[in-house]
N, C-alpha and C positions, 0 to 999 in steps of 0.2 A: 615408663622408663625407670631403670634403677642402675646404680653404678655397676652392679654385678652382670648386667645383661646389655649395656649400651656401649657402643664403641665411640672413640673420639671422633671418627668420621661421621657417625650419626649425629653427634652433638654439633659438629661444625655445620652439617647440612641443616639442622634445625635452626641455627642462628642465621646462616646464610639465606635460607628461605624466608625467614622473618624480615630480614633487611631488604631482600629483593622485592618482596610483596609490597613494601612501603616506598620503594625507589629511594632508599637511603644510602646506596653505595657511594654516592658523591660526598656524603658527609663522613663516611667511614674510611678516611685516609689514615695512614699510620700515625700522624701527629695527633689527630683527634681521638683515635682509639687509645693511644698511649696515655693521653691526658685523662680519658674516661676511666681507664684502669686505675690510675692514681686517685682520682676523685672518689670512685667507688670504694677503694681500699681505705681512704680516709673516713668515709661514711661507716664502714665496718668497724674501724677503730673507735668511732664515737660511742658505740655500744659498750665499750669497755673503759672509756675515759673515767677516771676518778675511782674506779673500783680497786679495792685492795685484793691481793692474791687470795686471801681466805674467803672473799666474796664471790670468786669466779665460779665455784661449783653450783651456786644458787642460780646462776644464769641458765644452766642446762635444765634446771627444774622449772623454769618459767616458760610455758608454751608461747606466750606472746613475744617475749624477748627472742626465743629461738626462731620463731617465724620471721621476725624482722632481720635477724642475723643471717638466716638462710637465704632470704631475698637479696641481701647485700652481697653475699658470697656468690649467688647466682648471677648477679649483675657483673661482678668481676670476671666470672667464668665466661659469660657471654661476650664481653668485650675482649677477653683474652683469645677466645676462639675466633672471633671476627678479625682480630689483629693477625693471628696466625694465618688465616685464610688470605687476608689482604696482602701479607708479605710472602706468601708461599712457603711458610714454615711448617714442617712436619713436627707437630708438637710432641708426639710420642718419641721420635728419635732424638729430638732436641733435649727432652727431659732425661732420657736414658744417658745421653752423652754427658750432660751436666752432672748427673749423679755419679758417673764414673770419674769425672774430673774431681768432684767433691770427695769421693772416696780416697783418691790419691792425696788430696790436700789435707784431709782430716781422717787419717787411718784410725779405724775403730780401736785398735790396741792402744793408741796414744790419746784418744779423745773420749773413750767410754765414760759417761757420767760427768763430763766436764766440757766447758765450751772454749777454754783457752789452752 
């Protein structure tokens, strides 16, 4: 599977099948999944805690660090996909709608190269 060839539906099925095979649906309620997303996001942040901006590029050159970071990101994605399935949210249309809303809120001509 690669980003270029895998659909969101395929990823959702991958996660849903994993959860179903273990009979974990009862644990995957919206509250627990939302908490799990936040917990995994905090674990991702831990890899960057105390690093200075000029040290960040070295992280990409460290295969062990990149593996750990990749796994944390995969955990976040898995819980996000499970949350979307549990709540009946079409992630693709939700993301597209949110990006349209963000484009109106932050017009490129006013925000190019700046965050305020």
